[in-house]
C-alpha positions in Angstrom: -2.5 135.4 -30.1 -4.7 133.0 -28.3 -5.2 130.6 -32.1 -1.4 129.9 -31.6 -1.5 129.4 -27.3 -4.1 126.9 -28.1 -2.7 125.0 -31.0 0.7 125.1 -28.3 -0.9 123.1 -25.7 -3.1 121.0 -27.4 0.4 119.6 -29.0 2.2 119.4 -25.5 -1.0 117.5 -24.6 -0.5 114.7 -27.5 3.5 113.8 -26.9 2.3 113.5 -22.9 0.5 110.9 -24.1 1.8 109.2 -26.5 5.4 109.2 -24.7 2.5 107.9 -21.6 1.5 105.0 -24.0 5.1 104.3 -25.6 5.6 103.4 -21.7 3.3 101.3 -21.5 3.7 99.6 -24.8 7.3 99.2 -23.3 7.6 96.1 -21.4 9.1 97.4 -17.8 12.5 95.8 -17.7 12.7 93.6 -14.1 14.4 94.8 -10.9 17.5 93.6 -11.1 17.9 90.0 -9.2 20.0 88.6 -5.8 22.1 86.7 -6.9 21.0 83.6 -4.5 23.9 81.8 -2.3 24.3 78.1 -4.8 23.3 74.8 -2.6 26.3 73.1 -1.6 25.7 70.9 -3.9 25.6 72.9 -7.2 29.1 75.1 -6.3 31.6 72.2 -4.6 33.2 70.4 -7.6 33.1 67.2 -8.1 37.0 67.3 -8.5 36.6 64.8 -11.5 35.0 66.6 -14.5 38.5 65.8 -16.1 38.1 63.1 -16.1 41.3 62.0 -12.8 40.3 61.2 -9.4 42.9 62.5 -7.5 43.5 60.8 -4.1 45.9 61.4 -0.8 47.3 58.5 1.9 50.3 58.1 3.7 52.1 55.5 1.7 53.1 54.4 4.6 50.0 52.5 6.7 50.8 49.0 5.4 48.0 46.7 4.6 46.1 49.5 3.8 48.8 51.6 2.2 52.9 50.8 1.4 54.8 52.6 -1.1 57.2 50.2 -3.3 59.9 50.8 -6.0 58.4 49.5 -9.6 54.7 49.1 -10.4 54.1 45.1 -9.8 51.1 44.0 -8.3 49.4 46.6 -9.7 50.6 49.3 -8.2 50.7 53.0 -8.9 53.0 55.2 -9.1 53.1 58.7 -6.4 51.8 61.5 -8.9 54.6 63.5 -6.4 57.5 61.1 -5.3 58.6 60.3 -8.8 60.1 56.9 -9.4 57.8 55.4 -6.5 54.8 53.8 -6.7 51.7 53.7 -3.8 50.5 49.5 -3.4 47.8 47.9 -1.1 44.3 48.4 -0.2 43.0 51.5 -0.4 44.6 51.9 -4.0 42.9 48.4 -4.8 39.4 50.1 -4.0 40.1 53.4 -5.6 41.7 51.1 -8.6 37.7 49.6 -8.8 36.1 52.6 -8.5 38.0 54.1 -10.8 37.5 51.3 -13.0 34.0 51.1 -12.8 33.6 54.9 -13.4 35.7 55.5 -16.4 38.8 57.9 -14.7 42.1 58.2 -14.2 43.5 57.6 -10.7 46.0 59.8 -9.6 47.5 58.7 -6.1 49.7 61.9 -4.4 51.5 61.1 -0.9 50.9 63.3 2.0 50.8 63.1 5.8 48.4 61.4 8.2 47.6 65.0 9.8 47.4 66.9 5.9 44.7 64.6 4.9 41.4 66.0 5.7 43.1 69.7 5.6 44.0 68.1 1.3 41.2 67.3 1.1 38.2 70.6 2.5 40.7 72.6 0.5 40.4 70.6 -2.7 44.3 70.0 -2.8 42.8 66.1 -4.0 39.7 64.7 -4.6 39.8 62.4 -1.8 41.0 60.2 1.0 40.8 56.9 1.0 43.4 56.0 3.7 42.3 53.6 6.3 40.6 56.3 8.0 37.7 55.8 10.5 34.1 57.2 9.9 34.5 59.4 13.5 32.1 62.2 14.0 34.3 64.6 14.5 36.2 64.1 11.3 32.3 63.8 10.0 32.1 67.4 11.4 35.1 68.1 8.2 34.5 65.7 5.9 31.8 64.4 3.9 32.2 60.2 4.4 31.6 57.7 1.1 31.4 54.2 2.5 32.2 52.1 4.4 34.5 50.4 2.8 36.4 47.9 5.3 34.7 46.7 8.6 37.6 46.2 10.6 37.9 45.6 14.8 39.8 46.8 17.5 43.1 44.6 18.5 46.1 45.0 20.2 49.7 43.1 19.1 52.2 42.1 21.8 55.2 40.0 21.0 54.9 36.3 20.8 58.0 36.1 23.6 55.9 39.0 26.5 55.1 37.8 29.5 51.3 39.8 28.4 50.7 37.4 25.1 48.7 35.3 26.9 46.5 38.2 27.5 42.7 37.3 27.3 41.2 40.8 28.5 42.8 44.0 28.6 42.9 43.9 32.3 45.5 41.1 31.8 47.4 44.4 30.2 47.6 46.3 33.2 50.9 48.2 33.4 52.6 47.7 30.5 53.8 50.1 28.6 52.0 50.6 25.5 51.7 52.7 22.2 48.9 53.7 18.6 49.3 55.8 15.8 49.0 60.1 16.7 45.3 61.1 16.2 43.4 57.7 16.8 41.5 55.9 19.0 43.6 53.9 19.5 45.9 56.1 20.8 43.2 58.2 22.6 40.7 56.0 24.2 41.3 52.9 23.7 44.9 52.5 25.5 43.3 54.6 28.5 41.2 52.3 29.5 43.9 49.6 30.4 44.2 50.7 34.7 47.9 50.8 35.1 49.4 51.3 31.2 51.6 53.4 31.3 51.1 55.3 27.9 54.0 56.2 26.1 54.2 59.5 23.5 52.4 59.0 20.3 53.6 57.0 17.0 53.7 59.7 14.2 53.0 56.8 11.3 52.1 52.9 11.9 55.3 51.9 11.0 57.0 53.9 14.0 54.6 52.2 16.1 55.4 48.9 15.0 59.3 49.3 15.2 58.5 50.8 18.6 57.2 47.2 19.5 60.1 45.1 17.2 62.3 47.4 19.1 60.9 46.3 22.9 60.5 50.4 23.9 56.7 48.9 24.2 55.4 45.0 25.6 52.4 45.9 22.9 50.0 48.2 20.4 46.4 49.0 19.9 45.5 49.1 15.9 42.9 47.6 14.0 42.7 44.1 12.6 44.0 44.3 9.3 46.3 47.1 10.2 47.6 44.0 13.2 47.2 41.3 10.3 49.7 43.3 7.7 52.2 43.8 11.3 52.2 40.2 12.0 53.1 39.1 7.9 56.1 41.5 8.3 56.6 40.6 11.8 56.5 37.0 12.4 57.9 37.5 16.0 54.4 39.8 17.1 51.1 38.1 18.2 47.4 39.6 18.0 45.3 40.3 20.8 42.0 39.7 20.4 39.3 41.1 22.8 36.3 41.2 20.7 33.3 40.4 21.8 34.3 39.0 25.1 34.2 41.0 28.7 37.3 41.5 28.1 37.1 43.7 25.1 36.8 48.1 24.6 34.6 49.8 25.7 32.2 51.8 23.6 28.6 53.0 22.9 27.1 51.1 20.0 27.4 54.5 18.1 31.0 55.0 18.9 31.9 51.6 18.0 30.3 51.4 14.5 32.0 54.6 14.3 35.5 53.6 14.5 35.6 50.8 13.2 34.4 51.4 9.4 36.6 53.1 7.4 35.8 55.3 4.7 36.5 57.5 2.0 36.5 61.0 2.7 35.4 64.1 0.4 34.9 67.5 0.5 32.0 68.5 2.5 29.1 68.9 -0.2 30.4 67.2 -2.9 27.7 64.7 -2.8 28.1 63.5 -7.2 31.7 61.8 -5.9 29.3 60.5 -2.7 27.3 59.1 -4.5 29.4 57.4 -7.8 31.9 55.8 -4.8 28.8 55.3 -2.5 27.9 53.4 -5.8 30.9 51.4 -6.4 30.8 50.6 -2.5 27.1 49.1 -2.7 28.0 46.0 -5.1 30.3 44.9 -2.9 29.9 42.7 0.4 32.0 42.2 4.1 33.5 39.4 2.4 34.4 41.1 -0.8 36.4 43.4 1.5 38.1 40.4 3.5 38.6 38.9 0.4 40.6 41.8 -0.8 42.3 42.8 2.4 44.0 39.6 2.3 44.9 39.7 -0.9 46.9 42.7 0.2 48.7 41.5 3.3 49.5 38.4 0.8 51.6 41.5 -1.6 53.1 43.4 1.1 56.5 44.0 1.4 58.1 41.6 3.8 55.0 39.2 3.8 57.2 36.5 2.5 
């Protein structure tokens, strides 16, 4: 009986040691790793994985962009407005970006107030719509560019009593407006002492129509928009106070961010930003100005 018990204990010890040995030989399974959040660059899709750059614009902001009924002068079909085509400086820039990167271009028409939310949610890959690279917008989107450098001006009728204004002080007492949600309306017009500021215009065409119909005495906008306005409405005159003591006053930083026009992208979309900047960096201010002059020459009502 004792022999049997001794044998049984010896067998148990052997099995125990074998079990221990097997644990040492088999590598321990690594503990489950906690999933680390990926960086913005890794988690944000470029949007052009399918070879298509989808951009949004108002298609109603000449000479930056407008709508026409055919594909003349290189216009691109508006994907969400069948039978309509977009053209203008923004389209020209977008085509250069796409050609350099081998992408197909898709244009979507979107209202001004919907542009930033649309790029934030990925409804479109980028906004190329004459947007200033403001600090406020930069909190919501990333910018590629600039792709144009503009100055801030006023526009009035050639026969207006304000046509000879040499500074913003000479505009005192006049009725005026500008496009909604722009530095022109929010920061420029309030600098004109005694100005009678009217309700902001929803669109650039509405702003121009307010001036053309004498609803206001003058408007405030950027130089390309003003040049396009004068081309479309020969009875208008540009009032350019830039470089004088009578100009609108801003810090250098604020002025720069409101005259530099950029491409809006989803925050963290470094792939698309680098691809677009790679194209824009090869262009000079003169290149931009020449292309803008071409856009103005072919815009509707420019003859």
